[in-house]
C-alpha positions in Angstrom: 0.1 -0.1 0.1 1.1 3.4 -0.3 2.2 5.6 2.5 0.4 8.2 3.8 2.4 11.2 4.1 0.3 14.0 6.1 1.0 17.6 4.7 0.6 20.5 6.9 -2.0 23.2 5.9 -1.5 26.8 4.7 -3.3 29.4 6.2 -5.1 32.5 4.7 -5.6 35.2 7.4 -8.0 37.3 5.2 -10.3 34.5 4.0 -9.8 32.7 7.8 -9.6 28.9 5.9 -6.5 26.5 5.2 -5.7 25.3 1.8 -2.9 23.6 -0.3 -1.2 23.9 -2.9 -2.0 21.1 -5.3 1.7 20.8 -6.4 2.8 19.3 -3.2 -0.1 16.9 -3.4 0.6 15.6 -6.8 4.2 15.5 -6.6 3.7 12.5 -4.1 1.1 10.7 -5.8 3.1 10.8 -8.7 6.4 9.0 -6.5 3.7 6.5 -5.1 2.6 8.3 -1.8 -1.1 8.7 -0.5 -0.9 12.5 0.9 -3.2 13.8 3.8 -3.9 17.3 4.2 -4.1 17.7 8.0 -6.7 20.0 10.2 -4.9 23.1 11.7 -5.1 22.8 14.8 -2.7 22.8 17.7 -5.5 20.0 19.6 -3.1 17.3 20.9 -5.1 14.4 21.0 -6.6 15.5 17.4 -2.4 15.5 16.1 -2.4 12.1 18.2 -5.4 10.8 16.4 -3.8 12.2 12.9 -0.3 11.5 13.1 -1.2 7.8 13.7 -2.6 8.1 10.3 1.0 9.2 9.1 4.1 7.9 7.9 6.1 10.5 6.9 5.4 14.3 7.8 5.9 16.9 4.9 6.2 20.7 6.4 5.3 23.1 3.5 5.8 26.3 2.9 3.8 29.4 4.4 4.0 32.4 6.4 7.2 33.6 8.1 8.1 31.3 11.6 6.9 33.8 14.4 10.5 35.1 16.0 9.3 34.6 19.7 9.5 30.5 18.3 13.3 31.4 18.3 13.9 33.6 20.9 13.9 36.5 18.7 12.1 40.1 19.1 9.8 40.5 15.8 11.7 43.5 13.6 9.4 45.4 10.5 10.5 43.9 7.9 9.3 40.2 9.3 6.2 39.3 7.4 3.1 37.8 8.6 3.3 34.7 10.9 0.2 32.4 12.4 1.1 30.8 16.0 -1.5 28.5 16.1 0.5 26.3 12.6 4.0 27.2 14.5 2.1 25.2 18.1 0.4 22.8 15.5 4.1 21.8 13.5 6.2 22.0 17.0 3.9 19.1 18.2 4.0 17.0 15.0 7.6 17.7 14.4 8.3 16.3 18.2 6.4 13.4 17.6 8.3 12.3 14.0 11.2 12.9 15.8 10.3 10.3 18.9 9.5 8.0 16.5 12.2 8.0 13.7 9.3 9.2 11.1 10.6 10.7 7.5 10.4 14.6 7.6 10.4 16.7 4.8 10.7 20.7 4.9 10.1 23.0 1.9 11.1 26.4 1.9 9.6 27.9 5.5 9.6 24.0 6.5 13.0 24.0 6.4 12.9 27.1 8.5 10.6 26.2 10.9 13.3 22.8 11.4 15.8 25.0 12.1 13.9 27.3 14.4 12.6 24.0 16.4 16.0 22.2 16.7 17.9 25.3 18.2 18.8 27.7 15.3 17.8 31.6 14.5 16.7 32.9 11.1 16.9 35.8 9.5 14.0 37.7 9.7 14.8 39.3 5.9 17.3 39.3 3.4 17.0 41.8 1.7 18.0 44.3 4.9 19.9 41.5 7.3 21.9 39.8 4.7 22.3 41.8 0.8 23.5 39.9 -1.9 23.3 39.8 -5.5 21.6 36.1 -5.4 17.9 36.6 -6.9 16.3 34.3 -3.5 12.9 36.0 -4.2 12.4 35.1 -7.9 9.4 36.0 -10.1 7.0 33.8 -11.7 7.1 31.5 -13.3 8.1 29.1 -10.3 9.0 26.3 -12.3 12.3 27.8 -13.6 16.1 27.9 -11.8 16.9 31.3 -10.8 20.4 30.3 -9.1 22.7 27.8 -8.4 23.6 25.8 -5.0 26.4 23.9 -4.2 25.7 20.6 -2.8 27.8 19.5 0.1 29.8 15.8 -0.3 28.5 13.1 1.4 25.1 14.5 2.8 21.6 13.2 2.4 21.1 15.3 -0.6 24.8 14.3 -2.4 23.8 10.6 -2.2 19.9 11.3 -3.5 21.1 13.6 -6.2 24.7 12.4 -7.1 25.4 16.4 -8.2 27.9 18.4 -6.8 25.9 21.6 -8.3 22.1 22.2 -9.1 19.6 25.0 -10.1 16.9 25.6 -8.0 13.7 27.9 -8.2 14.0 29.7 -4.7 11.3 32.1 -3.5 11.4 33.4 0.1 12.4 36.4 2.2 13.9 34.4 5.3 16.7 32.1 5.7 18.9 30.6 7.9 20.8 32.6 10.1 22.5 30.2 12.7 22.3 26.6 11.8 20.5 24.4 14.8 23.0 22.7 16.4 22.1 19.2 15.3 21.6 19.7 11.9 23.7 19.9 9.1 24.3 21.7 5.9 23.7 19.9 2.8 23.4 22.9 0.3 24.2 26.6 0.1 23.8 29.4 -2.6 27.0 31.5 -4.2 26.8 33.9 -1.1 26.9 31.4 1.6 23.0 31.0 2.6 22.5 27.9 3.7 19.7 26.1 1.4 19.3 22.9 2.5 20.0 20.8 6.1 19.3 17.5 7.3 19.8 15.4 10.5 21.8 13.1 10.2 21.0 10.5 13.0 17.8 10.2 11.6 16.4 8.2 9.0 15.0 11.1 7.0 14.8 14.5 8.2 15.8 17.3 6.1 14.4 20.7 4.2 15.2 22.4 1.4 14.7 26.2 0.3 13.9 26.0 -2.6 10.3 24.4 -4.4 10.3 20.8 -5.8 6.3 21.3 -5.5 6.6 23.8 -8.3 9.2 23.0 -10.4 8.9 18.9 -10.7 7.2 18.8 -14.3 10.3 19.6 -15.9 13.0 19.3 -13.1 14.2 15.7 -12.4 15.9 16.4 -9.4 13.1 17.5 -7.7 11.4 14.4 -8.3 14.1 12.6 -6.9 14.1 14.6 -3.9 10.6 13.8 -3.5 11.0 9.8 -4.4 13.5 9.7 -1.9 11.5 10.7 0.7 8.7 8.9 -0.5 10.7 5.7 -0.6 11.6 6.6 3.1 8.3 6.5 4.1 7.4 3.5 2.5 9.9 1.7 4.8 8.6 3.2 7.9 4.9 1.9 6.9 6.5 -1.6 6.5 8.3 -1.3 9.9 5.2 -0.3 11.5 3.3 -3.1 10.0 5.3 -5.6 10.1 6.0 -4.6 13.9 2.0 -5.2 14.7 2.4 -8.7 13.6 
């Protein structure tokens, strides 16, 4: 059976609704998973029931991580935040790490992973870390706008078998101090960390770019998603075997 992967929802404050970009669902379906959009709630009983159905967790993009989450004061250049989502993802990540459940973070997902594990973020790259690298691209979003260097002997280099790749980059925040437990997997020409992972776990990783936009044209996006889905399938198999 397909592994079930829980996706954290995006939140629209103006419409008071949560939603999902179809690319997240489509790339996971293409790679053999059954995506499940999770409810936006910090209710631990609800999250426990939902997470029990999941073989993996995908932390999607969206609003900025609240600076209070990583011990910083909110600056004027920080974008909109969603504290309820921060609380939800913190609870889900805690459960995932405790159970060695595969996790993939995309854009905000990488930033949240770093903040949750003790790292810090730039609240606004253009004002805090000026660069000639285009980190906030204009549409269309399915094209590479800059290159990243892949760090050797990391999960990403193992998956892609490449030293460099082009990425679609659309973010105004980024990793400032890398969490102690994380290891860098890729960086841009200006040195900004673009991917990181938790070496002690089966598959806990995040990328700053957007496979959900690029996968129809970019084989590397599919390879990354497929490796994540494969890890989720292995997790499902182990859970199934432990019951019998």
